[in-house]
N, C-alpha and C positions, 0 to 999 in steps of 0.2 A: 643464625649466629649463636654460638654457645654462650649461655648466660645464666648466672646465679642471681636469684632475686631475694631470697630470705634464708636466714639461718637462725634457728631458735633452739633454746635449751629449756626443757621442762622437767618438773618432778611429777611423776605419775602417782597421784594419791589414790586411795581406795575408791573415791567417788568422782574425782575430776583431776585434770592435769593442771598444774600450776606453772605459769610462765616465770622462768628465772632470769633469762636474758634473751635478747633478740637483736639482730642486725638486718638491715634491709638495703638493697641497692635497687632503687626504683627510678633511676634516671631514664630508662627506656620508655617510661610512661609520661604522659603530659602532666604538668604541674598540678592541674586541677583534679586529676584522677588519683594521684599518689596516696592521698588519705584513705580513699575507699579501697584501693588495691591493698594497702597495708592492713587495713581491718579485715579484709577477706582472707589474706594470707595468714594472719594471726588466728582467725577463727578456724580455718582449714587445718592449720598445724595442730591446734589444740584438739580438734575433733579426731584427727588421725592418731595422735598419741593415745587418746582415750580408747580408741577402737583397736589398738595394737596390743597383742599379748606381751606380757613381761618376758624378757630374754629372747626377743625376736626382732627381725628386720623385715621391712617390706618397702616396696616402691609402688605408689598409687598414682594413676593418671587422673588428673583433674583438669578438664578442658584442655588448654594448651600447655599445661604445666605437668611436671613430674614431681611428686612429693616423696622424698626418700626419708624414711623414719627408722630409728633404732631405739628400742626400749631395753635398757640393760636390766640385769637381774636385780640390781639395787634400786630400780625404778627411775634412775636418771635417764632422760630421753632427749633426743635431738631430732630436729626436722630440717631438711634442706629442700627448698623449693627452687627448681631449675627448669629450663626448657627441655624439650625432648632430646635435643642433640647432646646434652651433657652426659658423659659416660657414667653409668650407674655404679661401677666399681670405684671410680674416683669419688663419687658422691658419698658412698658408704665409708670410704677411707677417711674423708674429711670429717664426717659426723663422729666417727670413732675417735679421731684425734682430738676433736673439740671436747668431747665428753671426758677423755683422759686428762686433758689440760685443765678443764673445769674442776674435775674431782681433786686435782692437786692443789688448786688455789682456793676452792670453796669447800669447807668441811661438810660432811653429810648431815650433820645436825641442823644446818641452815636451810637445807633443801625443802623440807615440808612447810616452812613458814616464810621463806624468802620471796622476794619479788624483784622485778627489773630495777626498781629504785634502790633496794637495799643490798643486793648482791654486787660485790666488787669483782667484776671480771671484764676487763676492757679489751681483750684480744679479739673478740668476735668480729668487729668491722675489718680488722687487718686480715684475719683468716678468710673472710668473705672476699676481700679484694685479691688476696694472693691466689686463691683457688679459682678465680674467674677464668684463667687459662689452665685447663686441666693438664696440659703437657708440661708446664712449668712447675706445677704443684705435685705431680705424681711421677716418681722416677720411672716406673714401668711404662706409663703412657709416653713419657719423654723418650725413652729408649725405643719404643715402637715407632714413634714419629721420626726419630733419627734414622732408624732402619729403613723406613719408607722413603725418606729423602735420599739415603745412600742408594737404595734400589733404583730410584728414578735417575740419579746421577750415573750409576753404573749402566743402566739401560741406554741413556743418552750417549755415554761414552762408547758403548758397543755399537750403537747405530752410527756414530761418527766414524768409528774404525771401519765398519762395513762400507760406509760411503767412501772413505778414503781408499779402502781396498778396491772398491769398484773403480775409482779414479786411477789407482795404480795399475789395475788391469788394463784400463784404456791406454795409459801411457806405455805399458809394455807392448800392447798391440801396435800402437803408433810407432814405437821405437823399432819393432820388427819391420814394419812397413818402411820406416826411414832407412833401416839397414839395407833393405832391398833396393830402395831408390838411391841410396848413397853408393852402393856397389855399382849400380847401373851408371850413375853419374861419373864415378871414378873410371870405369871402363871407357865411357864415351870421351871423357877428358883425356885419358891416356892415348886413345886413338887419335883424337884431334891434335894433341900436342906431339904425337909421334911424327906427324908429317913435317913438323917444324924442327924436329930434332936433327942437328947436324953433326952428331958425333961419329 
């Protein structure tokens, strides 16, 4: 099943990455594992940002997760942790949108010293929830899904027409047979009735 687990925003400083905001969806993990999983995801996100060049994107496979990262030229960074089924293009669209929204709300002078507690950006959990379904969140993916559904409906319709066509062919053959039988019955009935005709 397609699933997003974490979305984090960092500032990539000269020596380390600084977490500015994060949101997690860990409902698929047991209650007792959630703390450890969140720590691991935070650590992995920070490490990936520190290892990614400025002004570049990458997707890194970590066990059963895909970590999508984008470090902008101004050192603002975002990491999205998802399962392998989540489309990479949609993931990078999301992290680009998140960073654009973040840069509009939080001024760049707050980035080097900010933290999760001091930065006021509340949209992260809503964006994480909205993008859980990539078809609903991304117009191109939604259009592709709609096209796939239309193709399936069209194929089913064509198959139904072909089946109906085959049935119509059977009816035509039967009607031709019926015509021959009807003509024979008519002739027989005419002969039979002719003996009783007193005109």
